[in-house]
LUMGULO-778406 format. One record per atom (N, C-alpha, C): residue in one letter; x, y, z. Coordinates in pm, whole numbers, plus 50000, padded with zeros to 5 digits. Layout:
AXYZ ...
//
This chain:
M522491932670098 M522201935169958 M521281947369943 N520431949570041 N519531961170034 N520311974170026 Q521421974970101 Q522251986970097 Q522831989069957 L523291978369896 L523821979169759 L522751983969663 L521561978469674 L520461982569586 L520121997269607 N520142001769733 N519872015969761 N520942024869699 E522202020869710 E523292028969654 E523222029369501 L522752018569442 L522612018269295 L521322024769249 G520402027169342 G519102032969306 G518212023069235 I518232010669281 I517471999969216 I516451994369314 R515231992069262 R514231984769341 R514431969969317 K514101961969416 K514321947469405 K513561941469287 A512421947169253 A511601941669145 A512231943769007 S513151953268996 S513711956368863 S515231955168860 I515781946168939 I517241944768948 I517851941768811 A517351931668745 A517981927168619 A517941937868512 S516791943868490 S516671953468380 S517541965768402 I517701970168525 I518521981968551 I520011978368555 M520341966668610 M521751962568616 M522341960668477 I521521956968380 I522011955168243 I522641968168193 D522021979568226 D522561992468184 D523651997368279 K523451995568409 K524382001168507 K525731994068509 I525781981368470 I527031973868477 I528071979668381 K527641987568285 K528551993568188 K529252005968244 Q528772010868358 Q529332023068417 Q530472019568512 K531532027368505 K532702025168589 K532352026368737 E531472035768770 E531082037868910 E530402025468966 T529592018968885 T528892006968930 T529881995768958 I530851993968869 I531871983668888 I532641986469017 E533031998969038 E533772002569159 E532932000069284 L531652003369277 L530772000969391 L530641986069419 L530481978069315 L530381963569334 L531671957969393 Q532811963469352 Q534101958769404 Q534261961769552 S533551971769600 S533681975369741 S532841966469833 Y531971958369775 Y531091949969857 Y531681936069879 D531201929769985 D531641916470024 D531201906069921 I531941895169914 I531641884469819 I530241878869841 S529821877669966 S528501871769993 S527381880369935 V527541893569938 V526531902469879 V526501900769728 L527681899869668 L527761898169523 L527181884669480 M527421874469560 M526851861269528 M525331861469541 E524821868769640 E523361869969655 E522771877569536 L523461887969491 L523021895469373 L523001886269250 N524051878369233 N524091868969121 N522971858769129 K522671854169250 K521591844369268 K520261850569226 T520031863069266 T518791869969229 T518701871769078 L519801875769016 L519821877368870 L519571864068800 N520141853368853 N519931840168794 N518471835968803 E517831839068915 E516401835868930 E515571843568828 E515921856268805 E515191864068705 E515421858668564 A516641854468535 A516921848468404 A516141835568386 N516061827668491 N515281815168484 N513801817968464 D513291828368531 D511881832168511 D511621836168366 L512541844068310 L512411847968169 L512461835768078 Y513351826468109 Y513461814368029 Y512141806668031 Q511521805768147 Q510241798668157 Q509181805268070 I509181818568069 I508221825967986 I508471822967838 V509751823767797 V510101820967657 V509701806767620 H510001797467707 H509691783367681 H508181781267664 K507401787167754 K505941785667745 K505401791767615 R505901803567579 R505431810067457 R505811802167333 R507031797067331 R507451789367213 R506691776267203 M506451769967316 M505691757467312 M504241760067269 A503691771367312 A502331774867268 A502331777367117 Y503381783667065 Y503481786166921 Y503601772966845 V504421763866895 V504581750866830 V503241743566828 E502541743866939 E501231737266946 E500251743466847 K500291756666837 K499401763766744 K499711759866600 V500991759266565 V501391755566429 V500981741166399 R501161732466496 R500781718366475 R499271716966457 K498501724866531 K497041724266519 K496601728366380 H497251738466326 H496841743966197 H497531737166079 S498391727466106 S499091720965995 S498271709665935 N497141706465996 N496231696065945 N496931682665927 G497751679066023 G498391666066020 G499581665065928 Q499931675765860 Q501091675465771 Q502341677665854 G503311668965836 G504591671065903 G505311682465837 G506231688165906 G506961698865841 G507821706565938 F508371716965885 F509311725365958 F508561735866038 I508951737566162 I508371748066245 I509411758966260 D509101770666210 D510031781966214 D509871789566345 L510841787666435 L510781794866563 L511351808966551 N511821812566433 N512341826066414 N511231836366397 S510051831866356 S508961841466347 S508531844466490 D508661856866527 D508591860766667 D507271867666697 Q506221860166702 Q504921866066726 Q504711869866872 D505411863166961 D505201865667104 D506371872767170 D507221879267093 D508321887067146 D509351878467218 T509471865967180 T510421857267249 T511861860767218 A512131866667102 A513501870467069 A514011881167165 N513171891067195 N513581901467290 N513791895667429 L512921886567469 L513091880167599 L514371871967603 S514671865167494 S515911857367487 S517131866467496 C517061877967432 C518151887867443 C518291892667587 G517181894067654 G517201898067795 G517911887767881 I517671875167853 I518341864367927 I519851865267904 T520251867267779 T521671868367746 T522301880367817 A521601891567819 A522111903567885 A522271901268036 I521311894368096 I521411891468239 I522641882768266 Y522871872868180 Y524041864268200 Y525341871968181 R525351882168096 R526551890568082 R526821898168212 V525761903268273 V525911910268402 V526451900568506 M525901888468507 M526361878468603 M527841875068580 D528271874668454 D529681872068424 D530571883068480 Q530131895568465 Q530901906768521 Q531031905468673 I529931902068738 I529951900568883 I530831888668921 D530771877868843 D531631866268869 D533111869868859 K533461878568765 K534851883068752 K535291890568877 I534411899068929 I534731906469052 I534911896769168 I534021886869179 I534111876869286 I535421869069273 Y535781865369151 Y537011857769127 Y538231865869172 K538271878669135 K539401887169176 K539461888469327 K538301889969391 K538281890969537 K538761877969601 N538401866569544 N538871853669597 N540371852269584 I540941857169475 I542401856769458 I543071864969567 V542561876869593 V543131885369698 V543031878469834 I541891872369861 I541691865369988 I542671853670001 D542841846069894 D543781834769897 D545211839569919 E545591850569854 E546931856069875 E547121860370019 Q546101866470077 Q546181870870216 Q546281858770310 K545531848170281 K545621835970362 K547021830070356 N547591829470236 N548951824170222 N549961832670296 K549801845670290 K550711854670361 K550581852470511 N549341851570559 N549141849270702 N549721835770745 K549561825670660 K550101812470692 K551631813070700 N552251820070605 N553701821570606 N554171829370728 D553451839870764 D553801847570883 D553701838971008 M552681830671015 M552491821871130 M553631811671138 C554021806171025 C555131796571023 C556431803171068 K556661815271025 K557861822671067 K557841825071217 M556671828571269 M556561831271412 M556801818371492 I556241807471449 I556431794771519 I557891790471513 T558521792271399 T559941789071385 T560771797571480 L560471810271488 L561191819271577 L561021814871722 I559821811471760 I559551806971898 I560311794071927 L560321784871832 L561021772271852 L562531774171863 I563051784571805 I564481787571816 I564781794771947 I563941804271984 I564201812472103 I563961804572232 L562931796372239 L562641788972363 L563801780172408 P564401772272322 P565551764372370 P566731773072414 M566911784272344 M568001793272383 M567731799172520 L566511803072546 L566161808472679 L566331797772786 Y565981785772755 Y566091774772850 Y567561772272885 M568421773472783 M569851771172805 M570451781972893 F570001794272880 F570571805372956 F569991806473096 L568911800473123 L568311801273255 L568751789773335 
//
């Protein structure tokens, strides 16, 4: 994965934020397609960890906001508006969504690679069956002529 990050010009600390922009480039897609599935899965795992970290931040900030509103409501029940974005949670939530879009793109590449691998396995299996059939036909014929 380090080689992929070097080719993309990305530091490990900023994978998600840079991949959000780079995934839109044709060169990036082609580069990702040239890498092994295991590298792409590791990249997806890293992106998922970053999305989870962002989610934890959003969750903590929203819970702190809810607690603050409840403290100042003086015991009055009521509606808590989570749309008022005092702690920038909307931008962080958009970041999570963007990371998941990148992960979806990488998942599509992995899926296509798996299809190619499965087709190759089926072809190899068919070739092996043909070879075994040929051997089973030729061996008795050789035995008869010897």
